[in-house]
C-alpha positions in Angstrom: 67.5 18.4 123.9 70.8 16.8 124.8 73.3 19.2 126.4 76.7 19.7 124.8 80.0 20.8 126.3 82.2 22.5 123.6 85.9 22.2 124.0 88.0 24.6 121.8 91.6 23.3 121.5 94.2 25.9 121.2 97.3 24.7 123.0 99.4 23.7 120.0 102.8 25.2 119.4 102.0 26.4 115.9 105.6 26.1 114.8 104.8 26.0 111.1 102.8 29.2 111.4 105.9 31.2 112.6 106.0 34.5 114.5 106.4 35.3 118.1 102.8 34.5 119.3 100.6 31.5 119.0 98.6 31.3 115.8 95.3 31.2 117.8 95.9 35.0 118.4 96.3 35.7 114.6 93.5 38.0 113.3 91.1 37.0 110.6 88.7 39.8 109.6 89.8 41.6 112.7 89.1 38.8 115.2 91.6 36.4 116.8 91.1 32.8 115.5 90.2 31.4 118.9 87.5 34.1 119.5 86.0 33.5 116.1 85.7 29.7 116.9 84.2 30.3 120.3 81.4 32.4 119.0 80.0 29.5 117.0 79.4 27.5 120.3 78.6 30.1 123.0 75.4 31.2 121.1 74.0 27.6 120.6 71.0 26.6 122.6 72.2 23.1 123.1 75.6 24.1 124.5 75.7 24.2 128.3 79.3 25.3 128.6 82.3 26.3 126.4 85.8 25.4 127.5 88.9 27.0 125.9 92.2 25.1 126.4 95.4 27.0 125.8 99.1 26.4 126.6 100.4 27.7 129.9 102.7 30.1 128.1 99.7 31.8 126.4 97.7 32.3 129.6 99.2 35.7 130.3 98.4 37.1 126.8 94.9 35.5 126.9 94.0 37.2 130.3 95.6 40.6 129.6 94.2 41.1 126.1 91.0 39.0 126.1 90.0 38.5 129.7 87.0 40.8 129.3 85.8 38.8 126.2 86.2 35.5 127.9 84.3 36.7 131.0 81.5 38.2 128.9 81.0 34.9 127.1 81.2 32.8 130.3 84.0 30.7 128.8 85.9 28.3 131.1 89.7 28.3 130.5 92.0 25.4 131.2 95.7 24.8 130.7 96.7 22.5 127.8 99.4 19.9 127.8 102.4 19.0 125.7 100.3 16.9 123.2 96.9 17.6 121.8 95.4 14.6 123.6 96.8 15.9 126.9 95.1 19.2 126.3 91.7 17.5 125.5 92.1 15.3 128.6 92.6 18.3 130.8 89.5 20.0 129.3 87.5 16.8 129.7 88.3 16.8 133.4 86.5 20.2 133.6 83.4 19.2 131.7 80.1 19.8 133.6 77.9 17.0 134.8 75.1 18.6 132.9 76.7 17.7 129.5 75.5 14.6 127.7 77.9 15.1 124.7 81.2 16.7 124.1 82.1 18.6 120.9 85.8 19.2 120.3 86.9 21.8 117.8 90.3 23.2 116.7 90.9 26.8 117.6 92.7 27.2 114.3 89.6 26.1 112.3 87.6 29.4 112.0 85.6 28.9 108.8 82.6 27.0 110.1 78.9 27.6 110.1 76.1 26.5 112.4 74.6 24.1 109.9 77.8 22.0 109.8 77.8 21.8 113.6 74.1 20.8 113.5 74.8 18.0 111.2 77.6 16.3 113.2 75.7 16.8 116.5 72.6 15.2 115.0 74.7 12.2 113.8 76.5 11.8 117.1 73.2 11.7 119.0 72.2 8.8 116.9 75.4 6.8 117.0 77.4 8.1 120.0 80.4 9.3 117.9 80.6 11.4 114.7 83.0 13.5 112.8 83.0 15.5 109.6 85.5 14.5 107.0 86.2 15.0 103.3 87.3 12.5 100.7 90.8 12.8 99.4 90.6 13.5 95.7 94.1 14.3 94.6 97.0 11.8 93.9 98.6 10.9 97.2 102.3 10.5 97.4 104.4 9.1 100.2 107.6 11.3 100.3 110.9 10.6 102.0 112.7 13.1 104.3 115.0 13.8 101.4 112.0 15.0 99.3 111.9 12.0 97.0 108.7 10.1 96.2 108.6 6.6 97.8 105.2 5.5 96.7 101.9 6.5 95.2 99.2 5.7 97.8 95.8 4.5 96.6 93.2 7.1 97.7 90.2 4.8 97.7 88.5 4.9 101.1 90.8 7.7 102.4 89.2 10.7 104.1 90.6 13.8 105.8 89.2 14.3 109.3 87.9 17.7 110.4 86.4 19.2 113.5 84.1 19.6 115.4 84.1 16.0 116.5 81.2 15.1 118.7 81.0 12.2 121.2 78.7 10.9 123.9 80.5 12.0 127.1 80.7 8.7 128.8 82.2 7.1 125.6 84.8 9.8 125.4 85.8 9.4 129.0 86.1 5.7 128.6 88.2 6.1 125.4 90.6 8.5 127.2 90.9 6.1 130.1 92.2 3.5 127.5 94.7 6.0 126.1 97.8 4.6 128.0 97.3 1.4 126.0 97.8 3.1 122.6 101.3 3.1 121.3 100.7 5.1 118.1 100.7 8.9 118.0 97.2 10.2 118.7 96.3 12.9 116.3 92.5 13.3 116.9 89.9 12.2 119.3 88.1 9.8 117.0 91.3 7.7 117.0 90.7 6.9 120.7 87.1 5.7 120.0 88.4 3.5 117.2 91.0 2.0 119.6 88.3 0.9 122.1 86.2 -0.6 119.3 83.4 2.0 119.1 82.3 2.8 115.6 82.7 6.5 114.6 80.3 7.8 112.0 81.5 10.1 109.3 79.4 12.8 107.7 80.6 14.6 104.6 82.4 17.7 105.6 83.0 20.9 103.6 86.4 21.7 102.0 85.9 25.3 103.2 86.3 24.1 106.8 90.1 24.7 106.6 92.6 24.5 109.4 95.1 27.4 109.7 98.6 25.9 109.6 100.7 28.5 107.8 100.4 32.3 107.4 99.3 31.7 103.8 96.2 29.9 105.1 95.0 33.2 106.5 94.6 34.6 103.1 92.7 31.6 101.9 90.5 31.7 105.1 89.7 35.4 104.4 88.5 34.5 101.0 86.4 31.6 102.3 84.9 33.8 105.1 83.4 36.2 102.5 81.4 33.3 101.1 80.0 32.0 104.4 77.0 33.3 106.3 78.1 35.1 109.5 76.6 34.5 112.9 75.1 37.4 114.8 77.2 38.1 117.9 75.6 38.8 121.3 75.9 42.2 122.8 75.3 44.4 119.8 77.2 44.9 116.5 80.6 44.7 118.3 79.6 42.0 120.7 82.2 40.1 122.8 84.2 39.0 119.9 86.3 42.1 119.2 89.3 42.8 121.4 88.5 44.6 124.5 89.5 48.2 124.4 89.5 48.9 128.1 
């Protein structure tokens, strides 16, 4: 069985979410978003390590409130950078030699199930690089800064990328080494593989795999969560996933 290193990316500023703390600490069904995401990977037999990347400014809160949780789960913590790709690159430098593949998942994407992870991992082991994505089905408008429609964009062939994105480790390292040559903003890891000319397979994702961007998304995620099968946490009914009370 190929071994997987799972990187949970949670170093974004979350400016659209608002509030005084990073959105990764927001609670969904009593659990912080980042802990809910971690639990989907720490329990997998094919995962040899789980790495959490957070911003330097969030390290204090992470250690004081959730240090016991992180230690119990054996999660490695690294500091993120100013951009998402900086954060992933920092985490990638900490990946174990045991890992054959790397799975990268957003800490603000808590509505996921094991079967969806299985599907993208299976595809990546065949092709070297795979992501889940969903087709765009609505009418797509390009809108100016003034809030005026500039154009209606054809939606044929357009898909919205999701995570986890899974790559063969050596390919991902090679793609990140090429990063200085890319002028365009880098918004996901598949973009780097595209830039070096390696094909990235797309499997059909699930619309319920939503990313928390605003506070309203928490209400939607809570409704989605009720319809999804829940994993069984380690360590009894409370497990490591509730905030430590000691």
